[in-house]
C-alpha positions in Angstrom: -11.8 1.0 -15.4 -11.6 -2.0 -13.1 -8.7 -4.3 -13.4 -8.4 -8.1 -12.5 -4.8 -9.4 -12.0 -4.6 -13.3 -12.7 -1.6 -14.9 -11.1 -0.3 -17.7 -13.3 1.5 -20.8 -12.0 3.4 -21.7 -14.0 3.9 -18.5 -15.9 3.5 -18.2 -19.6 6.4 -17.4 -21.9 6.7 -15.1 -24.8 10.2 -15.6 -26.5 12.7 -15.4 -23.6 10.4 -13.5 -21.1 8.2 -15.1 -18.5 5.1 -13.5 -17.4 3.5 -14.4 -14.0 0.3 -12.1 -14.4 -2.3 -11.5 -17.0 -4.1 -8.0 -16.4 -7.8 -8.0 -17.6 -9.3 -4.5 -17.7 -12.9 -3.7 -17.9 -15.1 -0.5 -18.2 -16.3 0.2 -14.6 -20.0 0.3 -15.5 -20.4 -1.9 -18.4 -23.0 -4.7 -18.0 -22.8 -8.2 -19.6 -25.0 -11.2 -20.1 -23.4 -14.7 -19.7 -25.0 -18.0 -20.8 -23.3 -21.3 -19.8 -24.1 -24.4 -21.8 -24.8 -26.5 -18.7 -28.0 -27.2 -16.7 -28.7 -25.9 -13.3 -28.1 -29.4 -11.7 -24.8 -29.9 -13.4 -23.6 -26.5 -12.4 -24.6 -27.0 -8.8 -22.9 -30.4 -8.8 -19.6 -29.2 -10.3 -19.3 -25.6 -9.0 -21.4 -25.6 -5.8 -24.1 -23.3 -6.9 -21.6 -20.5 -7.7 -22.7 -20.4 -11.3 -26.0 -20.2 -13.0 -27.1 -21.1 -16.6 -27.8 -17.5 -17.2 -26.0 -14.6 -15.4 -26.1 -10.9 -15.9 -24.5 -7.9 -14.2 -21.4 -5.8 -14.3 -18.8 -7.3 -16.5 -15.9 -7.3 -14.1 -18.1 -8.9 -11.4 -19.2 -11.8 -13.7 -15.9 -12.5 -14.9 -14.4 -12.5 -11.4 -17.2 -14.9 -10.3 -16.6 -17.1 -13.3 -12.8 -17.2 -12.7 -13.1 -18.1 -9.0 -15.7 -20.8 -9.9 -13.5 -22.4 -12.4 -10.2 -22.3 -10.6 -11.3 -22.7 -7.1 -9.3 -19.7 -6.0 -10.3 -16.6 -4.0 -10.7 -13.1 -5.5 -8.8 -10.7 -3.4 -9.6 -6.9 -3.2 -7.5 -4.1 -2.2 -7.5 -3.4 1.6 -9.6 -0.6 2.8 -6.9 0.2 5.2 -4.9 2.1 2.5 -6.4 5.6 2.4 -5.4 7.6 -0.7 -5.9 11.3 -1.4 -8.6 10.5 -4.0 -11.8 9.0 -2.5 -12.7 5.7 -4.2 -9.2 5.2 -5.6 -7.3 2.4 -4.1 -3.8 2.7 -5.6 -1.0 5.1 -5.3 0.7 6.4 -8.5 4.4 5.8 -8.7 7.4 4.8 -10.9 9.4 1.6 -10.9 12.6 2.3 -12.7 11.4 4.0 -15.9 7.9 2.7 -15.9 4.8 4.4 -14.4 2.3 2.2 -12.5 0.1 1.9 -9.5 0.9 0.3 -6.1 -2.1 -1.5 -4.5 -2.1 -2.5 -0.9 -3.8 -5.8 0.0 -4.2 -7.5 3.5 -1.2 -9.7 2.9 0.8 -8.2 0.0 1.5 -5.3 -2.2 0.7 -5.5 -6.0 2.4 -3.2 -8.5 0.8 -2.9 -11.9 1.3 -2.7 -14.9 4.9 -3.0 -16.3 6.2 -5.2 -14.7 3.3 -6.6 -12.7 4.7 -7.6 -9.3 3.3 -9.2 -6.1 5.2 -8.7 -2.9 4.2 -10.7 0.0 4.4 -8.9 3.5 6.1 -12.2 4.8 8.9 -11.5 2.2 9.6 -8.0 3.4 12.2 -7.3 5.9 11.7 -3.5 6.2 10.4 -0.4 4.4 12.4 2.6 4.1 11.3 6.1 3.0 13.5 8.5 1.1 13.1 12.3 0.4 10.5 12.7 3.1 12.6 15.2 5.2 11.9 18.6 4.1 14.8 20.1 6.1 17.3 17.9 4.0 15.5 17.3 0.8 14.9 20.7 -0.5 11.9 21.7 -2.5 11.4 18.3 -4.2 10.4 16.8 -0.8 7.3 19.0 -0.9 6.2 17.3 -4.2 7.1 13.6 -4.0 8.9 10.9 -2.1 10.3 7.4 -2.6 9.4 4.1 -0.9 12.0 1.4 -0.7 10.9 -2.2 -0.1 13.7 -4.3 1.4 13.2 -8.0 0.9 14.5 -10.8 3.2 16.5 -12.1 0.2 18.5 -8.8 0.0 16.7 -7.4 -3.0 15.5 -3.7 -2.7 12.6 -2.6 -4.8 12.2 1.3 -5.1 8.9 2.8 -5.8 9.7 6.5 -6.8 7.7 9.8 -7.3 5.0 9.1 -5.0 2.9 12.3 -4.5 3.6 13.9 -1.1 -0.2 13.9 -0.4 -0.2 10.0 -0.3 2.4 9.9 2.5 0.0 9.9 5.4 -2.2 7.2 4.1 0.7 4.9 3.2 2.5 5.5 6.5 -0.7 4.6 8.4 -1.2 1.5 6.2 2.3 0.1 7.0 1.7 0.6 10.7 -1.6 -1.1 10.4 -0.1 -4.2 8.7 2.7 -4.3 11.3 5.4 -3.9 8.6 8.7 -2.6 10.1 9.7 0.9 8.9 13.4 1.2 8.9 13.6 4.9 9.4 10.5 5.2 11.4 11.6 8.3 13.3 12.3 10.3 10.1 9.0 9.1 9.0 7.2 10.3 11.9 8.9 13.7 11.6 7.8 13.9 8.0 4.3 12.8 9.1 4.4 15.8 11.7 5.3 18.1 8.9 2.3 17.0 6.9 0.1 17.6 10.0 1.4 21.1 10.5 0.8 21.9 6.8 -2.8 21.0 6.4 -4.2 19.5 9.7 -5.6 16.5 7.6 -5.3 14.2 10.6 -7.7 16.0 12.8 -10.3 13.2 12.6 -7.8 10.3 12.5 -7.4 8.6 15.9 -4.3 6.8 14.8 -2.4 9.8 13.6 -3.7 11.8 16.7 -2.2 9.1 19.0 1.2 9.5 17.1 1.1 13.2 17.5 0.5 12.9 21.2 3.2 10.3 21.7 5.7 12.7 19.8 4.8 15.6 22.0 5.2 13.6 25.2 8.6 12.3 23.9 9.7 15.9 23.1 8.6 17.0 26.6 10.6 14.1 28.2 13.7 15.0 26.3 13.3 18.7 27.3 12.9 17.7 31.0 15.9 15.5 30.8 18.1 18.4 29.2 16.7 20.8 31.9 17.8 18.3 34.6 21.3 18.0 33.2 21.6 21.8 33.2 20.5 21.9 37.0 23.2 19.2 37.7 25.8 21.3 36.0 24.8 24.4 37.9 25.0 22.6 41.2 28.6 21.3 40.4 29.7 24.9 39.5 28.4 26.2 42.9 30.2 23.4 44.7 33.5 24.3 43.1 
């Protein structure tokens, strides 16, 4: 299926609950014919040539085009920077409290669907923090899943849980690409190193390759510093 999330302003209300989004879901390959009861000149004058009296094609593309023309708003698509473990899938499965959903990465925001649908602008985020990514301290569960906590500038923290471990590399690289601050970045890099050692999946990834080289250089520098301290201690003992 293909989904379109329509952000409403103001939100609609059902009982005492307000809804900021409507999720439209379409079969991926279903085609559709659309006939608009206006002439070509009228459509050109009112919608700048974005609509035609008769249109056909994939249903989700036609509805997207129609919504954009009627509202004057842009249709945003998930960022290609977020690489998941499944080719062609642009979302990471996770849970928010007790509800299962998917986390999508866009150029300027995260979108969580379906219940509750939530848009988190990158400008509203103060930091990202990972939990249960360290195999040495998290036990067997760390090899299966991890959690991602989004800290907002308002003080609110939103925790997306039970992300599959195989999605970690792609999400970590996405956060770096979007220049989002990672609160426990050193632990995150160590977990990334564990993933590299496990499957070597980053062999063709220039970014992950550069991270690996930097970590090796940092370890070598720390080792040299430790050796220098030992030499200093030996010299002091000889002087005594």
